[in-house]
N, C-alpha and C positions, 0 to 999 in steps of 0.2 A: 810159694814153693818159685824160685826162679827160673826161669828154662825163657829159649832166646822164642824168636818171631821167625814167621817165614823170611820175612827182612836180613834177617842175621840179628836184630835187635834187643838184646835184656830188658825181659818182660817179666817183671812189669821193670822200669829206670827210676833208681830210685836218685833222688839232686836234691842237694837239700831240705833234708826233712819231708819231697813229696816224691808222687809217681807221677808221671809220665811214659806213654805209649811213643816211642820212637818208630815213625816209620822209614825207612830206609829204599828212599828212589831214585839216589844225585847215582852216579855215575855211570850211570845207563850209557848213555854218550844217548847215540840215533838207535842204539835195540830195543824197540819199541813190542818188540813182541816178547822176550823175556823179563824187560817192564811191566806188561799185562796181565804176565804169568805171575809172576809173582805180589802185586796188587792184587789179582784173585785169590793165591794163597792168605795172604792179609789179610782179604776182608771174610772170608772165610772164619780166619783162627781168630776174629771180631767179633763176629756176630754167635761163633761157637760159646763164646765166654760169662763173666755172669753177672747181672746189674746193668741198667740203664744210666746214660749223661753220666757216668763213671770214667771217661775215656780222656787225661788230653794230650793228645794227640802235637807231639810235635815231626813233621813232613818234610825229610832231605832234598834235596830237586837239585841240588848241584853237580850241574855235567851231566847235566838229562837235557837234552833236547825237547825243551815244554813246543810243540804247536801245536793244529788246532786238532787235532786227534788225540791226543797226551789232552788235553784240556779237555775235549768231553770225556774221554773217559775215569779222566782222574773227582771230577765233578761229580763225576753218576756212580765213582766208588763212594764218593762223598753221600751222597743222596740214598746211598745202599746202609752205609752203617752210620745215618744221620742219629739216627735215636742210644747209640752207644759215647757220644761227646759230647764233652764236658764245653772242655775247650779244642781249641783247634789255631795250627799256627803252621806256618809253610815258608820254608829257610832256600834263600841260595838261588829265584829263580830274577829273572831279567824283568825290569821294568813293563816289557815287553807281555811277557807271562804272563803276570802281575794283571795289568788289565784286563788280558783276558781270562783270566779266572776267575776274575770279581763282575765281568760282564754277563758271565756266564753263570754262574750262580744266581744273578741277577735272575738272569733275565727264567732260568728257572726253577724260581718262587725258591730257593734252599735258603731258608730263614738263616745259616750259618752266613750266611752272606754279612751279612750285619757286624756279626762277632770275629769273623776270623781277620789276624793278621799276619802280616810280611814282616820279616825281617831279614838281615843280612848275617846277623850274627849269632848263630846260634846259644849261648849263654844265655844271651837278653833276650831268646826267644824263650828255654825254657827260663829265665827267670818267670817273665811276663808270665809263661801258660799255670805259674803258683801263687800270684799272687804276688810277685815280692815286687814288683816296677808293673807306673802305670803306664797304658799307653791308647794313648785317648784316637786317633787318628791313624787310619790308614797311615802304612808306609809302602 
């Protein structure tokens, strides 16, 4: 059954024969309170779902300011839902934000550090999540 997740995405979201879970954390600009509320609701939604290591998660971060506090909350969010994640990619964050997220993931010993990918193009990100293209380097 298709329904909407708390961040407003169709869930599951079907794309070229595969199933994705988009997290719409973009367009929050500087509104951290609303962003964090959405992340918390999305986390609860994911944790209530069935299965383990079955989510191909695509995170939209376009037009959201990623400062140190957002990085901290975002990485904690990924840690909390880690057992549900098969693949993870983030789309639309600056190179500075990418480095900060990677650094925090590594310092927190989050094993997703090795497999998370960053993309500028959401279509390429979705194709990577579904294994349609390879991406051997951090972007």
